[in-house]
C-alpha positions in Angstrom: 86.3 -80.5 -11.4 84.8 -78.8 -14.5 81.1 -79.0 -15.5 82.0 -81.3 -18.3 83.9 -83.6 -16.0 81.1 -83.7 -13.5 78.6 -84.5 -16.2 80.8 -87.3 -17.5 81.2 -88.8 -14.0 77.4 -88.8 -13.4 76.7 -90.1 -16.9 78.7 -93.3 -16.0 75.9 -94.3 -13.7 73.0 -95.9 -15.5 70.0 -94.8 -13.6 67.8 -96.0 -12.0 70.1 -98.4 -10.0 68.3 -101.2 -8.3 70.0 -102.7 -5.2 68.9 -105.5 -2.8 68.8 -103.5 0.4 65.3 -103.8 1.8 63.6 -101.5 4.3 64.4 -102.7 7.9 60.8 -102.3 9.0 59.2 -103.5 5.7 58.0 -100.0 5.1 59.2 -97.3 2.7 61.5 -94.3 3.0 63.0 -91.7 0.6 66.3 -90.0 1.2 67.7 -87.0 -0.6 71.4 -87.2 0.3 73.5 -84.0 -0.1 77.2 -83.7 0.4 78.2 -80.5 2.2 79.5 -77.5 0.3 83.1 -76.8 -0.5 85.6 -76.0 2.3 89.2 -74.8 2.4 90.2 -78.3 3.1 88.6 -79.5 -0.2 90.6 -76.8 -2.0 93.9 -77.8 -0.3 93.0 -81.5 -0.7 93.8 -82.4 2.9 92.1 -84.9 5.2 89.6 -83.0 7.4 87.4 -85.9 8.5 86.6 -84.6 12.1 88.4 -81.3 11.7 85.4 -78.9 12.3 85.8 -76.2 9.6 83.2 -74.0 7.9 82.2 -73.7 4.3 84.3 -71.4 2.1 82.8 -68.6 0.0 82.0 -70.9 -2.9 80.7 -73.5 -0.4 78.1 -71.0 0.9 77.0 -70.3 -2.7 76.7 -74.0 -3.4 74.6 -74.5 -0.2 72.2 -71.8 -1.3 72.0 -73.3 -4.8 71.4 -76.8 -3.7 68.8 -75.5 -1.1 66.8 -73.9 -3.9 67.1 -77.1 -5.9 66.0 -79.4 -3.2 63.0 -77.1 -2.6 61.7 -78.0 -6.1 61.8 -81.8 -5.3 59.2 -83.9 -3.4 58.3 -82.2 -0.2 60.6 -83.6 2.6 59.5 -84.1 6.1 62.8 -83.5 7.9 66.4 -82.3 7.4 69.1 -84.5 9.0 72.7 -83.4 9.3 76.1 -84.6 10.5 77.1 -82.7 13.6 80.1 -81.2 11.8 79.9 -77.5 11.0 80.3 -77.8 7.2 77.3 -80.2 7.1 75.2 -78.1 9.5 75.8 -75.0 7.5 74.7 -76.7 4.3 71.7 -78.2 6.1 70.7 -74.8 7.5 70.5 -73.4 4.0 68.2 -76.2 3.0 66.1 -76.1 6.2 65.6 -72.3 5.8 64.1 -72.9 2.3 61.9 -75.8 3.4 61.0 -74.2 6.8 62.0 -77.4 8.6 64.0 -78.0 11.7 67.4 -79.8 11.6 68.0 -83.1 13.4 71.6 -84.0 14.1 72.8 -87.6 13.5 76.3 -88.3 14.9 76.7 -91.5 13.0 76.8 -89.8 9.6 79.9 -87.7 10.6 82.9 -88.2 8.3 85.7 -90.8 8.9 88.0 -89.9 11.7 91.6 -89.8 10.2 93.1 -89.4 13.7 96.7 -88.1 13.7 96.5 -87.7 9.9 93.9 -85.0 10.1 95.3 -82.0 8.1 97.6 -84.2 5.9 97.3 -84.6 2.2 97.7 -88.0 0.5 100.9 -86.5 -1.0 102.2 -85.9 2.6 101.4 -89.5 3.6 103.1 -90.9 0.5 106.2 -88.8 1.2 106.5 -89.4 4.9 104.7 -92.8 5.4 105.2 -94.6 2.1 104.6 -98.1 3.5 101.2 -97.0 5.0 100.2 -95.2 1.8 101.2 -98.1 -0.5 98.7 -100.4 1.4 95.8 -98.3 0.0 96.4 -99.9 -3.4 94.9 -103.1 -1.8 91.2 -102.5 -1.7 90.9 -105.1 1.0 93.3 -103.2 3.3 91.5 -102.6 6.6 93.4 -99.5 7.5 93.3 -98.3 11.1 94.0 -94.5 11.1 96.2 -93.9 14.2 94.1 -92.1 16.8 91.1 -92.4 14.5 88.8 -95.1 13.0 89.4 -98.5 11.4 87.9 -98.6 7.9 85.7 -101.7 8.6 84.3 -99.9 11.7 83.6 -96.8 9.7 81.7 -98.8 7.0 79.7 -100.6 9.6 78.8 -97.3 11.2 77.6 -95.9 7.9 75.5 -99.1 7.2 74.0 -99.0 10.6 73.2 -95.3 10.3 71.2 -96.0 7.1 69.2 -98.7 8.8 68.6 -96.4 11.8 67.5 -93.5 9.6 65.2 -95.8 7.5 63.6 -97.1 10.7 63.2 -93.7 12.3 61.8 -92.1 9.1 59.7 -95.0 7.8 56.9 -93.6 5.5 58.8 -90.2 5.3 61.1 -88.3 3.0 64.3 -86.9 4.6 67.1 -84.7 3.3 70.3 -86.0 4.8 73.4 -83.8 4.7 76.6 -85.7 5.2 80.2 -86.1 3.8 81.9 -87.5 0.7 83.4 -90.5 2.5 80.1 -91.4 4.2 78.1 -91.2 1.0 80.7 -93.0 -1.0 80.8 -95.8 1.5 77.0 -96.0 1.5 76.9 -96.2 -2.3 79.6 -98.9 -2.4 78.0 -101.1 0.2 74.5 -100.9 -1.4 75.7 -101.4 -5.0 78.1 -104.1 -3.9 81.5 -102.8 -4.8 84.6 -102.6 -2.5 83.9 -99.7 0.0 87.6 -99.1 0.3 87.9 -98.2 -3.4 87.7 -94.4 -2.8 88.3 -93.6 -6.5 85.0 -95.3 -7.6 82.6 -92.9 -6.0 83.9 -89.3 -5.9 80.9 -87.7 -4.4 80.9 -84.0 -5.2 80.2 -81.0 -3.0 76.5 -80.2 -2.8 75.6 -83.1 -5.2 72.2 -84.8 -4.8 71.6 -88.5 -4.5 68.0 -89.7 -4.3 67.5 -93.2 -2.7 64.1 -94.9 -2.3 64.0 -97.8 0.1 61.1 -100.2 0.0 60.4 -103.6 1.6 61.7 -105.5 -1.4 64.8 -103.4 -2.3 66.1 -100.0 -3.0 66.5 -97.7 -6.0 68.9 -94.9 -6.7 66.9 -92.4 -8.8 69.7 -89.9 -8.8 73.3 -90.3 -8.1 75.9 -87.6 -7.5 73.7 -85.2 -9.5 75.5 -81.8 -9.9 73.4 -80.3 -12.7 71.9 -77.7 -10.4 75.4 -76.3 -9.8 76.1 -75.5 -13.4 75.0 -71.9 -12.6 78.1 -71.5 -10.5 80.7 -70.8 -13.2 83.0 -68.4 -11.4 85.0 -71.2 -9.7 85.5 -74.9 -10.3 83.5 -77.2 -8.1 85.9 -79.7 -6.4 
């Protein structure tokens, strides 16, 4: 995705976005959500939900760039990461800049695609056309064979946010997770169908800033990629 395309996508969100999700303790938390840097799986456009792969060369550069950017924002108290390597590597770059430890949160790991790990959607359409066709129905509660059911995944993401807000009440946390997790989170808070994957295409090493208070929540930034404009050598996918 080009810089122009990234900017156009972000520009479609009229910020700030107010949503009715209130802090579970009645307190206040701020979260700086970061999607991990690029991987070979992103380049190949295959499903790597729980496949534990590292960042690629551009992904490491993205991680260093977003780490420097996050270091200019409000001083966080903690860095939280998914247990998957691509998230931990991105989180480590941020933690090194902020001189903070990393805490691992299993419930913000990516969706488990089960036996379809390593497949592309083109592969699924070619070999399992009936299963693929169901995804046009945004209410389709797919159960990935050997993996997760979508409704269970969305519930896990929602519960993870409540747990993080409770754990880090009165704190600011950087949370490094995955495109599916952050897209599900945004959809559930904003009130759009969480199975509509095309609506929230969260970009590698983008920044989303969410403030949660007793009376509601506010997205101050959403899928912000402006800090990545210095990386012109390769497209950011």
